[in-house]
One Martini backbone bead per residue (centre of mass of N, CA, C, O) as a GRO file, in nm:
protein
  236
    1MET     BB    1   0.098   0.037   0.023
    2THR     BB    2   0.102   0.397  -0.047
    3GLY     BB    3  -0.157   0.604   0.010
    4GLU     BB    4  -0.260   0.632  -0.278
    5PRO     BB    5  -0.467   0.673  -0.515
    6ASP     BB    6  -0.600   0.488  -0.739
    7GLY     BB    7  -0.482   0.576  -1.063
    8GLN     BB    8  -0.288   0.805  -0.953
    9TRP     BB    9  -0.095   1.101  -1.020
   10MET     BB   10   0.108   1.273  -0.804
   11LEU     BB   11   0.150   1.609  -0.790
   12ASP     BB   12   0.375   1.887  -0.673
   13ARG     BB   13   0.258   2.046  -0.925
   14ASP     BB   14   0.078   2.308  -1.102
   15LEU     BB   15   0.057   2.284  -1.450
   16ALA     BB   16  -0.200   2.419  -1.577
   17PRO     BB   17  -0.145   2.733  -1.583
   18VAL     BB   18   0.108   2.716  -1.762
   19ALA     BB   19  -0.015   2.556  -1.999
   20ALA     BB   20  -0.233   2.772  -2.060
   21LEU     BB   21  -0.049   2.999  -2.131
   22ILE     BB   22   0.109   2.851  -2.367
   23GLY     BB   23  -0.174   2.744  -2.509
   24ASP     BB   24  -0.117   3.000  -2.712
   25GLN     BB   25  -0.040   3.139  -3.008
   26THR     BB   26   0.041   3.429  -2.911
   27ARG     BB   27   0.202   3.363  -2.656
   28VAL     BB   28   0.406   3.169  -2.791
   29ALA     BB   29   0.518   3.391  -2.982
   30ILE     BB   30   0.626   3.574  -2.759
   31LEU     BB   31   0.812   3.372  -2.622
   32ALA     BB   32   0.988   3.304  -2.869
   33ALA     BB   33   1.096   3.598  -2.911
   34LEU     BB   34   1.222   3.609  -2.611
   35ALA     BB   35   1.418   3.352  -2.663
   36GLU     BB   36   1.651   3.538  -2.785
   37GLY     BB   37   1.728   3.742  -2.520
   38HIS     BB   38   1.544   3.995  -2.557
   39ALA     BB   39   1.421   4.304  -2.491
   40LEU     BB   40   1.073   4.395  -2.558
   41PRO     BB   41   0.835   4.567  -2.687
   42ALA     BB   42   0.504   4.546  -2.739
   43GLY     BB   43   0.503   4.631  -3.046
   44GLU     BB   44   0.703   4.411  -3.139
   45LEU     BB   45   0.540   4.171  -3.036
   46ALA     BB   46   0.296   4.220  -3.210
   47ARG     BB   47   0.439   4.186  -3.479
   48ARG     BB   48   0.547   3.893  -3.435
   49ALA     BB   49   0.239   3.783  -3.371
   50GLY     BB   50   0.014   3.930  -3.550
   51VAL     BB   51  -0.105   4.170  -3.373
   52GLN     BB   52  -0.248   4.393  -3.181
   53PRO     BB   53  -0.138   4.584  -2.929
   54ALA     BB   54  -0.376   4.526  -2.735
   55THR     BB   55  -0.352   4.224  -2.745
   56ALA     BB   56  -0.062   4.192  -2.650
   57THR     BB   57  -0.102   4.338  -2.376
   58ALA     BB   58  -0.296   4.122  -2.261
   59HIS     BB   59  -0.100   3.882  -2.280
   60LEU     BB   60   0.133   4.009  -2.116
   61ARG     BB   61  -0.020   4.028  -1.853
   62ARG     BB   62  -0.058   3.723  -1.813
   63LEU     BB   63   0.250   3.649  -1.824
   64VAL     BB   64   0.326   3.819  -1.576
   65GLU     BB   65   0.121   3.698  -1.369
   66GLY     BB   66   0.250   3.392  -1.431
   67GLY     BB   67   0.585   3.433  -1.438
   68LEU     BB   68   0.720   3.440  -1.757
   69VAL     BB   69   0.728   3.757  -1.742
   70ALA     BB   70   0.915   4.058  -1.758
   71VAL     BB   71   0.961   4.400  -1.648
   72ARG     BB   72   1.141   4.682  -1.800
   73THR     BB   73   1.233   5.006  -1.704
   74GLN     BB   74   1.311   5.295  -1.932
   75GLY     BB   75   1.178   5.537  -1.840
   76ARG     BB   76   0.904   5.540  -2.063
   77HIS     BB   77   0.995   5.247  -2.113
   78ARG     BB   78   0.881   4.904  -2.189
   79TYR     BB   79   1.021   4.588  -2.118
   80HIS     BB   80   1.034   4.251  -2.234
   81GLU     BB   81   1.105   3.936  -2.054
   82LEU     BB   82   1.206   3.673  -1.945
   83ALA     BB   83   1.217   3.540  -1.621
   84GLY     BB   84   1.403   3.304  -1.742
   85PRO     BB   85   1.583   3.030  -1.856
   86GLN     BB   86   1.353   2.819  -1.791
   87VAL     BB   87   1.157   2.927  -2.011
   88ALA     BB   88   1.328   2.856  -2.250
   89ALA     BB   89   1.344   2.554  -2.196
   90VAL     BB   90   1.048   2.498  -2.240
   91ILE     BB   91   1.037   2.580  -2.538
   92GLU     BB   92   1.250   2.383  -2.636
   93ALA     BB   93   1.099   2.128  -2.539
   94LEU     BB   94   0.845   2.169  -2.710
   95ALA     BB   95   0.987   2.161  -2.990
   96GLN     BB   96   1.043   1.848  -2.978
   97LEU     BB   97   0.717   1.783  -3.006
   98ALA     BB   98   0.666   1.955  -3.239
   99PRO     BB   99   0.569   2.014  -3.537
  100ALA     BB  100   0.655   2.109  -3.826
  101THR     BB  101   0.658   2.358  -4.034
  102ALA     BB  102   0.577   2.463  -4.331
  103VAL     BB  103   0.738   2.500  -4.635
  104ARG     BB  104   0.676   2.800  -4.859
  105SER     BB  105   0.986   2.894  -4.897
  106LEU     BB  106   1.303   2.978  -4.952
  107ARG     BB  107   1.325   3.160  -4.703
  108THR     BB  108   1.219   2.952  -4.487
  109ASP     BB  109   1.435   2.747  -4.549
  110ARG     BB  110   1.679   2.917  -4.480
  111ALA     BB  111   1.599   2.982  -4.190
  112ALA     BB  112   1.592   2.684  -4.093
  113ARG     BB  113   1.891   2.621  -4.144
  114THR     BB  114   2.019   2.838  -3.958
  115LEU     BB  115   1.891   2.725  -3.697
  116ILE     BB  116   2.039   2.452  -3.709
  117GLU     BB  117   2.331   2.562  -3.701
  118ALA     BB  118   2.280   2.856  -3.554
  119ARG     BB  119   2.175   2.971  -3.221
  120THR     BB  120   1.969   3.092  -2.985
  121CYS     BB  121   1.912   2.998  -2.628
  122TYR     BB  122   1.857   3.281  -2.523
  123ASP     BB  123   2.216   3.306  -2.427
  124HIS     BB  124   2.292   3.040  -2.598
  125LEU     BB  125   2.434   2.802  -2.786
  126ALA     BB  126   2.278   2.654  -3.068
  127GLY     BB  127   2.260   2.374  -3.237
  128ARG     BB  128   2.509   2.233  -3.402
  129ARG     BB  129   2.721   2.416  -3.254
  130GLY     BB  130   2.633   2.361  -2.960
  131VAL     BB  131   2.678   2.056  -2.962
  132GLU     BB  132   2.975   2.071  -3.055
  133LEU     BB  133   3.084   2.222  -2.811
  134ARG     BB  134   3.033   2.011  -2.596
  135ASP     BB  135   3.183   1.775  -2.729
  136ARG     BB  136   3.464   1.920  -2.733
  137LEU     BB  137   3.491   1.967  -2.423
  138LEU     BB  138   3.478   1.665  -2.352
  139ALA     BB  139   3.714   1.560  -2.542
  140VAL     BB  140   3.934   1.770  -2.385
  141ALA     BB  141   3.865   1.769  -2.073
  142ALA     BB  142   3.705   2.048  -1.978
  143LEU     BB  143   3.471   1.854  -1.898
  144ARG     BB  144   3.244   1.730  -1.638
  145LEU     BB  145   3.033   1.519  -1.502
  146VAL     BB  146   2.835   1.517  -1.194
  147ASP     BB  147   2.575   1.418  -1.342
  148ASP     BB  148   2.291   1.389  -1.554
  149ARG     BB  149   2.329   1.742  -1.619
  150ASP     BB  150   2.598   1.844  -1.483
  151HIS     BB  151   2.883   2.058  -1.501
  152GLN     BB  152   3.244   2.087  -1.492
  153LEU     BB  153   3.542   2.223  -1.462
  154THR     BB  154   3.853   2.169  -1.538
  155PRO     BB  155   4.173   2.261  -1.552
  156VAL     BB  156   4.160   2.284  -1.854
  157GLY     BB  157   3.903   2.456  -1.867
  158ARG     BB  158   4.016   2.697  -1.710
  159GLN     BB  159   4.234   2.767  -1.911
  160LEU     BB  160   4.046   2.809  -2.154
  161ALA     BB  161   3.875   3.038  -2.031
  162GLU     BB  162   4.112   3.231  -1.976
  163ARG     BB  163   4.212   3.249  -2.270
  164LEU     BB  164   3.930   3.385  -2.359
  165GLY     BB  165   3.833   3.582  -2.105
  166ILE     BB  166   3.699   3.445  -1.862
  167ASP     BB  167   3.522   3.521  -1.557
  168LEU     BB  168   3.503   3.283  -1.318
  169GLN     BB  169   3.441   3.436  -1.062
  170ALA     BB  170   3.177   3.570  -1.170
  171LEU     BB  171   3.030   3.300  -1.238
  172ASN     BB  172   3.050   3.176  -0.938
  173SER     BB  173   2.875   3.420  -0.807
  174THR     BB  174   2.636   3.312  -0.928
  175ARG     BB  175   2.302   3.150  -0.918
  176ARG     BB  176   2.349   3.014  -1.164
  177VAL     BB  177   2.379   2.775  -1.355
  178PHE     BB  178   2.660   2.664  -1.516
  179ALA     BB  179   2.630   2.353  -1.676
  180ARG     BB  180   2.357   2.240  -1.865
  181ILE     BB  181   2.149   2.037  -1.997
  182CYS     BB  182   2.011   2.092  -2.337
  183VAL     BB  183   1.782   1.983  -2.551
  184ASP     BB  184   1.799   1.989  -2.884
  185TRP     BB  185   1.541   2.028  -3.121
  186THR     BB  186   1.715   1.978  -3.396
  187GLN     BB  187   1.928   1.738  -3.281
  188ARG     BB  188   1.857   1.556  -3.021
  189ARG     BB  189   2.080   1.698  -2.844
  190PRO     BB  190   2.307   1.830  -2.632
  191HIS     BB  191   2.349   2.130  -2.489
  192LEU     BB  192   2.447   2.432  -2.327
  193ALA     BB  193   2.343   2.563  -2.015
  194GLY     BB  194   2.418   2.879  -1.869
  195ALA     BB  195   2.680   3.068  -1.763
  196LEU     BB  196   2.904   2.957  -1.947
  197PRO     BB  197   2.771   2.953  -2.232
  198ALA     BB  198   2.699   3.257  -2.222
  199ALA     BB  199   2.990   3.355  -2.207
  200LEU     BB  200   3.091   3.217  -2.462
  201THR     BB  201   2.894   3.347  -2.661
  202ASP     BB  202   2.977   3.642  -2.604
  203ARG     BB  203   3.279   3.594  -2.690
  204PHE     BB  204   3.228   3.504  -2.981
  205LEU     BB  205   3.098   3.775  -3.061
  206GLU     BB  206   3.331   3.969  -2.983
  207LEU     BB  207   3.539   3.806  -3.183
  208GLY     BB  208   3.366   3.707  -3.453
  209TRP     BB  209   3.271   3.409  -3.474
  210LEU     BB  210   2.991   3.548  -3.426
  211THR     BB  211   2.671   3.662  -3.562
  212ARG     BB  212   2.410   3.858  -3.555
  213THR     BB  213   2.076   3.821  -3.645
  214PRO     BB  214   1.770   3.822  -3.718
  215GLY     BB  215   1.678   3.680  -3.449
  216ARG     BB  216   1.830   3.365  -3.357
  217SER     BB  217   2.037   3.363  -3.558
  218LEU     BB  218   2.374   3.262  -3.651
  219ARG     BB  219   2.674   3.372  -3.782
  220VAL     BB  220   2.938   3.198  -3.918
  221ALA     BB  221   3.249   3.208  -3.950
  222PRO     BB  222   3.473   3.100  -4.182
  223ASP     BB  223   3.702   3.062  -3.924
  224TYR     BB  224   3.581   2.904  -3.684
  225ASP     BB  225   3.715   2.622  -3.682
  226HIS     BB  226   3.998   2.733  -3.645
  227ARG     BB  227   3.952   2.884  -3.377
  228LEU     BB  228   3.849   2.644  -3.218
  229ASN     BB  229   4.096   2.463  -3.250
  230THR     BB  230   4.302   2.657  -3.124
  231TRP     BB  231   4.168   2.688  -2.846
  232LEU     BB  232   4.156   2.356  -2.798
  233SER     BB  233   4.422   2.330  -2.756
  234LYS     BB  234   4.666   2.268  -2.573
  235PRO     BB  235   4.750   2.397  -2.297
  236ILE     BB  236   5.026   2.572  -2.156
   0.00000   0.00000   0.00000
């Protein structure tokens, strides 16, 4: 006897309110736009979702009240952003289950291909290049798994991070997870989420290894592979 009602799965979290918030086409379009990692005004989110500003404002109010979106005020302007990386992880996980949208033009086909190659997942590298980065860091023993989802840097990894100009003391002082598995919806394999991959992505952008494009896609520099190979060579 377990003491639980027969035939029932007892949850310790009430999933229905969050599922109801996400389960709307306009709200999920807003969340997907914010999953790019940028704070956006209501007008831009209305445009992205294809609705009138008043409609977007009403949906944003519900998302804020539900704890999925936060509002940041700068002067007279209000910007909306995801309440945290865990919200982006939910969107990424849902994308693994959702059917692909129909490709109706060469433009949408090209956009889909660039998303597969390299994109942001909130603030860290995803797509084929994100999965590759995790694989390469594990291959050179820069990372090691500490359980079934979290990683830590090895001495080799610390040297590599410092070589790239990453402030590890600052990363370790944050309350954010350091380097956690995030299953990539296009590759069906894990890339890294957390403070370390966010810092690596920022540094790759600063160095010109990657370039932002409109939306979530990232443009990979022609010499990206050479730069990555040079960085991951044995630390001195």
